[in-house]
Residue, then its C-alpha position, 0 to 999 in steps of 0.5 A: m458541520i461537526w468537523s468544522l468546530i475543531t481547530f487545530p495546534k500550529r502544528c497540525a496545521f497543513e498549508k493547502d497543495d494540490t500537488v501533494e496528494r499524501l495524507l501527511g505532507n511531510d517531507i521523507d527522504v524514501a531512499a534513506l527508508s528500510p525495507g521495512a518501514l517501506a513494508f509498513v506503510g505499504d501494507a497499510v496503503f494497500s489495506l486503505m485501498v482495497s478498502e475503498d475499492l470495496a466500499k463502493k459495493n455499498r454491502p454491510s461491514g461484515a461482509l465488506h471485511s471479507i471480501s478484504v482479507t481474500r484480496v488483502n493477504a500473502v497468497a494473494q499479494a505474491a498472487g498478484y505479484k506475478k501478474i504484474e511484474a512485466q509492467l514494472t520498471e528497473q526502479e520498482i523492481a528493485v524496491y520489491k526486491r528489497g522488502r522481498n529480502l527483509n529478514v522476517h521472523n513471523i510468517p502466517r499461517g496458509a502462507t509458504p515464505g517464500q508467498y510472505h517475502s513476494a507479498t512484503g516485497l509488494e507492500a514495499l513497493f505501495g509504500y514507496l509510490y505511497l510516501s515518493n507521491e506516485i500516486e497515480r502510479l500507486r492507483e495505476i498498479f492497484y488495478l492492475l493488481s484489482d483486474e479494473c483497469 
């Protein structure tokens, strides 16, 4: 396999730690991060989780993308938050509200400002849970959004 031929420089070497499930095992003070940084990471995490969930359907990539955009958009994420709101902890709601209250300038077409703010809050929550290494809780919330639990 080609991956066995690649060697990484020392700065990229990671020790195996069964407790760390994040892609990079860097220590991050999550509480010090801005809501925008949390939402930035959360957007990528949510997109990756949707992509991984859809990959099991084993369809052409164009079809998978079409399905993905119905789940990874402000309208769907805002509706998803309403479904899970009652099941969030106080801390999770606080993180969501920090993201929701983020001052944004560009609202995508097809979404209201309220929907976009709500989606940003949900992305901040996903970023917070991921960076806090609360992977099981992240999965639980994702499956609640997906109606698959």
